[in-house]
N, C-alpha and C positions, 0 to 999 in steps of 0.2 A: 503688125508687129514683126520685127526682124530679129532673129536670133542667129548670129553668125559672125563672120570675120570681116565684112565689108571688102570683098575682093576687088571691087572697082578701084579702090583707093589703096590697094596692096596691104590691107589690114591683116594682122595675124592674131590679134587678141579678140576673143569671142565677146560680143556685147549683146545686150538686149535693148532694142529701141522700139518705141511705140509712137504712132502718129494718132493723136486724139482728134477726131473729127469735130468741126464746128466750135473750136475754142481757141483763144489766143492766150490762155493762162500759161504762166511760166511754171512748169512742173518739175524742173530740174532740182534734184535733191529731195524731192517729196516722195513719200510712200504712196503707191497707187495699187489698186486691184484691177486685174485685167482678166477677161474671159476669152478663151479660144473658141471661136465660132466655126471657122472653116479655114483650111489652108488655101491661100490664093495662088502662090507660086513658090517654087524653090529658090534658093540662093543662086545667083549667077554673077559673073563678071561682065560688066558692060564695057564696050569699047570707048564710049564717051560719056561724060556727065549728062549731056543732052539726052542720050538714050536711057540712062538711069532715071532722069526726071520724067521722061515720057512714060516709062513703065510704072513709076510711082503714081502718076496720074491715072493710069488704067487700073492699078491696084485699088486706088481710092474709090473709083467709080464702081468697081466690082464689090468692094466692101459695103458701100452704100446700098447697092442692090441686094446683097445678102441680108443686111440688117433690116431693110424695109420689108423683105419678104417674111420676116418673123421667124 
């Protein structure tokens, strides 16, 4: 889950975004409940979109490991 301003894209408006593992469901506009399990990393500005995408992949792997550990 990301709560912040998307600094890589010069965002200024605070948003809440969540990546839902293992689903292709279109959840835009839907009400969902989320549980905070652990903080994976703080918000940061990446120099490139490629760097952001790589970090998101690492975040996803860490989230999977945290969730599988129970």
